[in-house]
ROVEXLUM-165664 format. One record per residue (C-alpha): x, y, z; residue in three letters; residue number from 1. Coordinates in steps of 0.02 Angstrom, whole numbers. Layout:
ROVEXLUM-165664
c1	c2	c3	rest	nr
X	Y	Z	Ala	NUM
...
***
This chain:
ROVEXLUM-165664
c1	c2	c3	rest	nr
520	323	333	Met	1
396	370	199	Lys	2
286	248	103	Ala	3
171	300	-43	Tyr	4
-8	239	1	Tyr	5
-121	226	-175	Asp	6
-281	209	-72	Arg	7
-256	384	5	Val	8
-151	455	-145	Gly	9
-10	516	-34	Lys	10
149	474	59	Glu	11
107	422	248	Leu	12
256	424	392	Ser	13
294	289	479	Phe	14
452	228	620	Lys	15
435	38	606	Ala	16
560	-71	543	Lys	17
469	-197	442	Asn	18
315	-207	347	Val	19
214	-302	488	Ser	20
247	-162	604	Glu	21
210	-26	478	Met	22
52	-91	445	Leu	23
4	-99	612	Lys	24
59	66	662	Glu	25
-33	124	515	Leu	26
-199	40	543	Lys	27
-191	-66	391	Ile	28
-258	-246	365	Met	29
-114	-336	296	Lys	30
-234	-462	180	Asn	31
-304	-294	101	Thr	32
-138	-217	45	Val	33
38	-281	-60	Ile	34
180	-189	-15	Val	35
324	-157	-129	Val	36
509	-97	-87	Ala	37
603	-41	-219	Asn	38
479	-120	-351	Asn	39
482	-288	-275	Glu	40
344	-360	-175	Ile	41
417	-379	-6	Val	42
313	-502	151	Asn	43
268	-444	308	Glu	44
442	-509	393	Asp	45
543	-386	281	Tyr	46
649	-250	354	Lys	47
673	-101	305	Phe	48
840	-20	227	Lys	49
865	178	250	Glu	50
840	208	74	Lys	51
702	101	19	Asp	52
561	173	-80	Lys	53
432	88	-8	Val	54
237	83	-99	Lys	55
82	21	-12	Ile	56
-46	-43	-160	Leu	57
-239	-87	-133	Ser	58
-285	-260	-165	Val	59
-441	-255	-296	Val	60
-553	-393	-326	Ser	61
-734	-410	-393	Gly	62
-841	-544	-500	Gly	63
***
């Protein structure tokens, strides 16, 4: 599968079956991103379906 990662501005390929495994595979810390599948925010237990459109969005904070 592929996921668009906004921080690097491109799609990344992965083989994981759920969000948690995908983030580990791509070496992305889970507390730094929000994962979206088909325009819905999903949690780390979400299992990907074949036609999911996945985006990894960086969390930005400031003060």
